[in-house]
C-alpha distance (Angstrom), angle and dihedral (degrees) to the residues before:
residue distance angle dihedral
M1 . . .
Q2 3.77 . .
V3 3.78 118.9 .
R4 3.79 124.6 -154.0
L5 3.78 139.8 161.1
A6 3.79 116.3 -90.5
R7 3.78 123.2 -113.7
V8 3.79 127.6 -156.4
D9 3.81 90.2 -103.0
D10 3.83 88.7 61.9
A11 3.82 91.0 68.2
E12 3.81 95.7 101.9
A13 3.81 94.6 50.1
I14 3.81 91.0 45.7
A15 3.81 90.6 50.1
D16 3.81 90.4 50.8
V17 3.82 92.2 53.3
H18 3.80 91.3 42.7
L19 3.80 94.3 52.8
A20 3.81 95.3 43.2
S21 3.79 90.7 50.9
I22 3.81 94.9 44.6
R23 3.79 92.0 50.0
E24 3.80 92.6 51.9
A25 3.82 100.8 36.1
Y26 3.80 94.2 46.2
R27 3.82 99.8 37.0
H28 3.81 91.2 107.0
L29 3.82 92.8 45.8
F30 3.80 104.3 48.8
P31 3.80 138.4 36.0
A32 3.81 112.6 -82.6
E33 3.80 90.4 -131.4
A34 3.81 91.6 57.1
L35 3.80 92.7 49.7
A36 3.81 92.1 46.1
Q37 3.80 90.7 52.6
L38 3.80 95.7 55.4
D39 3.79 105.4 128.5
A40 3.80 112.4 -120.5
Q41 3.81 93.7 -165.0
D42 3.80 91.1 51.1
R43 3.81 89.5 50.9
V44 3.83 90.7 50.1
R45 3.81 90.5 49.5
R46 3.81 91.8 49.1
W47 3.82 92.3 48.8
R48 3.80 91.3 47.5
E49 3.81 90.6 52.6
H50 3.80 92.3 44.1
L51 3.80 93.7 50.9
A52 3.82 91.9 45.3
K53 3.83 91.3 54.4
G54 3.79 91.3 57.3
T55 3.81 93.7 -154.3
S56 3.80 91.1 135.7
L57 3.79 138.9 19.8
T58 3.79 123.1 -109.8
L59 3.78 119.4 -159.4
L60 3.79 117.6 -160.4
G61 3.79 123.8 -152.0
E62 3.79 113.3 -151.0
I63 3.78 134.0 -176.8
A64 3.81 116.3 -165.0
G65 3.82 89.2 -13.9
R66 3.82 93.7 -54.0
L67 3.79 120.3 119.4
V68 3.80 109.3 -121.3
G69 3.80 101.5 164.1
F70 3.78 147.8 -7.5
A71 3.79 142.5 -157.7
D72 3.80 123.3 -153.9
F73 3.81 119.1 -164.5
G74 3.80 145.6 152.1
A75 3.77 142.3 127.7
C76 3.80 114.2 -13.1
R77 3.81 112.9 -94.7
D78 3.82 96.7 -159.9
P79 3.81 110.3 106.7
D80 3.82 92.3 -149.7
V81 3.82 93.1 59.1
S82 3.80 124.9 85.4
G83 3.79 118.1 -99.4
A84 3.81 86.9 -119.1
A85 3.82 90.0 73.4
G86 3.74 128.0 95.0
E87 3.78 123.8 -158.4
L88 3.77 134.3 -137.8
M89 3.78 98.7 -144.6
A90 3.79 99.1 179.7
L91 3.79 139.9 1.3
Y92 3.79 117.9 177.2
V93 3.80 133.4 162.6
L94 3.79 128.0 -175.8
P95 3.82 107.9 -93.4
E96 3.82 93.1 -123.3
A97 3.83 88.1 59.6
W98 3.82 96.6 49.7
G99 3.78 114.7 124.8
R100 3.81 95.0 26.0
G101 3.83 97.0 101.1
L102 3.79 96.7 -103.7
G103 3.80 95.2 118.8
T104 3.79 89.2 47.0
A105 3.80 91.9 52.3
L106 3.82 92.3 47.8
L107 3.81 92.4 46.7
R108 3.80 92.2 50.1
Q109 3.79 91.7 49.5
A110 3.80 91.6 48.8
L111 3.82 91.8 48.6
D112 3.80 91.2 48.2
R113 3.81 91.1 50.7
L114 3.80 92.5 47.4
R115 3.80 91.7 49.9
G116 3.79 90.2 45.6
D117 3.79 87.5 54.8
G118 3.81 89.2 56.3
F119 3.80 101.8 -100.9
A120 3.81 109.6 149.4
E121 3.79 94.2 -162.6
V122 3.79 139.1 15.6
V123 3.79 130.0 -140.8
L124 3.78 132.1 -167.7
C125 3.79 137.0 175.5
V126 3.80 125.5 -130.3
L127 3.78 134.1 -179.7
E128 3.80 104.6 -104.1
G129 3.79 91.1 -132.1
N130 3.81 92.5 55.3
K131 3.80 95.1 94.7
Q132 3.81 93.5 167.6
A133 3.82 91.8 58.1
L134 3.80 92.5 43.8
R135 3.82 91.0 53.4
F136 3.80 90.7 46.9
Y137 3.80 94.3 53.1
E138 3.80 94.5 40.2
K139 3.79 90.3 57.0
F140 3.83 86.5 62.6
G141 3.80 92.0 52.2
F142 3.81 99.8 -96.5
V143 3.81 111.7 148.0
R144 3.78 132.4 -171.0
D145 3.77 111.2 -98.7
G146 3.80 96.4 -159.3
S147 3.79 95.8 -103.0
S148 3.80 117.4 125.2
R149 3.79 137.5 162.5
H150 3.77 127.5 -157.2
R151 3.79 112.7 -141.2
E152 3.74 142.8 157.9
V153 3.80 110.0 -113.0
Y154 3.80 123.0 -179.8
G155 3.78 90.2 -14.5
A156 3.81 97.4 -50.9
A157 3.79 132.5 99.2
T158 3.78 110.6 -115.5
T159 3.78 142.6 162.4
V160 3.78 124.1 -123.2
V161 3.81 115.4 -156.5
R162 3.79 127.7 -162.1
L163 3.79 122.7 -133.0
R164 3.81 128.5 -165.3
L165 3.75 135.9 -156.0
G166 3.80 123.1 -166.7
A167 3.79 123.4 -143.8
G168 3.78 115.8 -75.1
A169 3.80 97.3 15.8
T170 3.80 99.5 115.2
P171 3.78 128.3 82.5
A172 3.81 116.7 -97.7
S173 3.80 112.8 -76.8
E174 3.74 120.7 -97.3
A175 3.77 116.6 -125.3
V176 3.79 105.2 -93.7
R177 3.76 120.8 169.0
I178 3.80 114.2 -128.0
V179 3.76 107.1 -158.5
G180 3.78 109.7 -125.4
H181 3.80 93.7 6.8
E182 3.75 136.8 72.1
A183 3.79 113.3 -111.7
R184 3.78 111.3 -119.4
C-alpha cells in the first residue's frame, strides 16, 4: 500500500470509501433504509469543503492507484481536552480490504504524524455499539476516558464514547511509503 496526503480532487474517492465502510460497519447499528439513503453527492461536497479548509490532514491508502482507505486527523476539537492532544477524526477502509492490515498501517502513520507534530496524546470517538472498531483501537492501547455523548445518528439513538492513547503506547510503526514525503 502506498500512502499519500489527500487533495481536494480526492473528495469523490474518499466519499465512496467512507460510504461503503459506513454502510457495512454500521449495518447492525442503524436501519438499512437510513444507510441506503445516505447522499453520496452530499458526502462528496462535505469532503471537498473539509479538504479545502485544511484544518486537518487526510492520509490516503492506495493499492495499484485505487483508494482503499483513509485516516483524517489533527488537533483535538473537544473543548474539555488539553491542547496537547491530537485527534483521529476518521479512519475508514473499504470492507473488502478489512483484515489485511491497511487500517493498522493508516492508524500508525496518523499516530506518528500526530506525535511528530508534538501531540502528547491522541483521542478518538467511536459509536459504543461498534464493537469491531473498539477492539481495533483497544489493541493499540486506546482506553475509554469516561466521556460519552448520546446522539441520534441515522434515525437511531446511540452513544458515542471517547478513547485516549498516551504517548509511546503503540507498537513501533511499520515501514509504509508516503508518496512525496519521508515516513517518520
